[in-house]
N, C-alpha and C positions, 0 to 999 in steps of 0.2 A: 417099350415105347417112351419117348421123351416127353417131359411135362409140357403141356400147352399153356396151362394156367397155374399161377402161384397159389391162388385161392379161388375155390368154387363154392358158392353158397346155394342152399335150397331153402326156400321159405315162401311165406305169403307175399304175393305181389299186390300191395295195397297203396292206393293214392291217399296220402295224408292231407287232411284239410285242417289247418290250425287257426284258432281264434282265441283272443283273450276273453276271460269272463271272471266275475266275482262269485263268491260262495253263494250269495242269494240267488243268482241265476241258476247255479247247479241245483239248488233246492227246489226252485220253481219247476225246473225241467225234469226233476227226478233222477239226476245224474249222481252216482256215487263217486265222491272225490278220490282221486289218486289211484284208481285201478283201471284195468281194461275190462270193459263189458262187451259181450257179443250181443248184437242187436239184429232185428229183422229189417227188411227192405223199407217198409213203411215208416218205421222209427228213424231210419237213416235219413229219409227224405225230410221228416219233420225237423230233425236236429240240424241238417244242412241249411234249411231255410232260416233257422234261428241264429245263424252265425253272422257276426259282424266282422268286417275287415278280414275276410278269409285269405289265408296263404295256402297255396297248393304245391305239393311236391311228391315225387315218387317215394313211397315209404315201404314199410314192412321192416321188421327188426333186422333180419339178415341182410336185406338190400341196403339198409342204412350202414351196416358194418362194411359191406363191400364198397360202398361209395367212399367211406373213410379210408379204406385200404388203397383204393384207386388214386385218391388224392396224394397218397404217399408214394405212388409210382409203381405199384405192383400190377401185374396182369390178372384181371379178375373176370369171372363169369357168374351169372345168376340163372338158376333153374327155377322158373315160376310159371304161373298160368294167368293170362288175362284174356278178356273177351275182345273181339274186334269191334269195339265201340269207341267213342271219343276218349274216355278215360284210359282204356287199354292202349290205344294208339299213342296217347300222350305218355303213358308210363314207359312203354318200350322205347320210344324215341328219346325221351329225356335220359333214361338210364344209359343208353348207348352214347349219347352226347357227353355224358359225364365220365365215360371211360370204362364202363362195365358192359361186357357182352350180354345182351338179353337173348339167350340162345333158342328159346321157343317162340315162334311167331304167334301173334294174337289169334285166338280161336274164332273162326267164323261160325255164325248160326248157332251159337251156344245158347242154352236156356237162361243162364245166369249172367248178370252184368259183372263188370270189373269191380273188384273189392275196393272199399274205401273206409277210412277211419276218421271220424270227427274228433279232434283233440282240443279240449278246452283247457287253456293255460290260466291258472289262478295267479293272483298277485304274488304269492309266495313261491312261484315257480313250479308248483305241483301240477301234473297233467292228468286229466281225466279222459280216458280214451273210450270211444264208442265205435265199435268196429263191426261193419257188415262184411262178412267174408266173401259172399258171392262166389264167383267161379274159382277163385284162388284155392279154396279148400278142396276142390276136386282134383288137385294135382295127384298123379299116380305114377307107377313105375314106367308107364309108356312115355312119360315126359322126360325121363332120365336117359340121356344119350351116352352110349359107351364112349364116344369120342370126347365128351366133356368130363364126366365123372372119372373116367379111366385115365385121364391125363391131367389130374389135379395133384399138386404137391400137398395142399391142405384142403380138406372138405369141411364145411361148417354148416350144421343143420339147425333149423329153428324148431324148438320144442312145440310151438303152437300148432304145427302141422300134424302132431300126433293125435289130433282129435278124430281122425278118420283112418280106417284100415288101409285105404289106398296110400295115404301119406306115409304110414309105417312101412308099407311095401316099397315105396319110392326111396325111403331112407336106407333100408337094408340093401337094395340094389346098388345105390350110389356108393354106400360105404364099402361094399365088397369089391366093386369095380376099382375104387380108389386104392384100397389097401392091397389088392392083388397086383397093382402096378407100382407099389412101393410108396404110396402116399400115406398120409395120416388123416384120420377122421375124428371130428369132435362135434359136440352139440351144446347149445345153450338151453338150459332147462326152461327158460322163458317166463314162467308164471307159476306160483304155488298152487293155484286152482287147477291149472293144466296138469301139474304133477299129481295132485290128488285124484284126478279123474283116471289117470293112466299109470299109477305107481308101479304096478308089477311089470308092465312093458318097459317103462323107463329104467327100472332096476336091471332088467335083462339086457337092455341096450348099453347101459353104462358099464356093466361088469363084463359083457361078452363081446362088444363090438367097438367101443369108443377108445381112442387114444388120449383124448382130453375132454373135459367137461367143465363148462362155465355155469355158475349160478350164484344167486345172492343167498344170504343167510336163511331167508324164509324158504327158499326153494330147496336148499340142501336139507333143512330140518323136515320139510314135508316129505322129501324122498325117503328118508329113513325113520319117519314117524317118531320124532323126538323134538322136545322143546329146547334141548341143549345142543348148541352148535358144535361144540368140541366132540360130542358123541357122534354127531352126524359126520363130521370131517374124519373122524377115526374110521368109520365104516367106508367112507368114500375113498380114503387112501388105499384100503385093501382091494377095492373094486376097480379103481381106475388109475391109469399110469400118471396122469397129470390132472390135478384138481385145482380149479380157480374159483375162489369165493370172494365176492364183493360184499361190503357191509355198510352201505348207505352212509358215507362220510367217515367211516372208521377204516383202519388199515385193511388193505386187501391181503388175503391169505392165499399163498401158492404152495402146493404140496406135490412133490414128485418123489415117490419112494420114501426114504428116510429124510429127505431134504424138505425143510419148511422155511419159507421166506414170508415176511410180512412187509408189505410196501406201504409207506406212509401216505396218507391222504390229507391235504390241507383243506379243511372245511371252509367252503365259501357259500354265500347266499345265492342260490341259482336264479337266473332270469327265467329259465325254462328248463326243467329237468328232462324234457323229452330227448331221448337218444343217448342219455348218459351211459347206460349199459351197452348200447350198440357201439358207441365210439370207444369205450374201454376195450371192447372186443377187437375193434379195428387196430388200435395201437398194439394190443397184446399179440394179435396174430401177425401183424407186420414184424414185430420183434422175433416171433417164433420162426417165421418164414425166412428171415434174413440171418438166422443163426445167433441171435443175441442170447446171453445168459438169462436165467429165469428172472432175476431181480430187474434187469433192464427191460425185459418184456413187460413186467408189471408196471414199471415207471412209465413206459411209453403208453400203456393203457390208461393210467391215471392222468397223464398230461392231456390225452385226447378227450377223456371224459370231462376234465376241468374246462377245457376250451369250449366244448359244445354247450355246457350249461350256462355259459356267459352271454348267450344270445338266443333269440327265438329260432326254433327249428332243430331237427335232429341230425344235421350234418355240419361239418366244420366250415367256418367262415375264414379261417386263417390258413396261411401256408404252413402246414404242419411240419414239413421238413425244416423250415426256418425255426419254428418253435422247438423242435427237438434239438437243433444245434444250440439254441439259446439255453436250453436246459441241460446241455452237456451229455445227451444220450446218443448223439449221432456224430 
């Protein structure tokens, strides 16, 4: 069966709501700076009401990545779950308008509302994410269409969805459909706390199912229960065909078999760090999908990440193909 999509992603379908805040506001509201916290519906309503100058956009880590890939001109689809409410309708409509097929219609009569994340951006660009998962976390294998996952050149999974057994089942179904049709499957580890909660399952997925795995240094160290990154990457190289490790302003490490490449990162002061990892993934997967060598894939990822941290919001504001041409990678 011929490929229908160059990249298909599975992840949480979350409406991002962004606002600027200072550290004193975070302290008053009991928000831990710089991490993602899961919250309940009541807490979500309190934080939403406290936000000034809100900006709203369809979000979720993998959805942000797909949006970045779509801007670069590839055919993408997103497998996610929203409720048939105002936010869910907004999410599905906006994602489609931005060029990514939202393949599952909003769910009517569901008990849980559409997911949302309140993101408070500090003056230093650090983002503090407070996420109410809602219906998104209920995604399961019944949401994975054979005609979508089975016709993807690249499949990209969001580690956050590993919090429920149904999400794990959806990942395995999609991965096996994709690989059976000749595609490649990969995952973003997403969060060290997520890895801590599901380490054994992640290890089985990484070593037994995935063709490529992305994570930052903290996530890789958590996966292999070590404080030494090189030890973790040594284990990862044996488990996974392609290892991608970002290091917060330091060189990105890419490992494929005995090949190791370090891609330079030019450190800049971010306006908003939201989406840096998501857009690195967009650039990297664009390179992988279009047959670039590993170093060029890494450079494309770094360029996309650098662009997105220069402004508010998790998605590119610039014509990335023009930027790639200016940087000599296209």
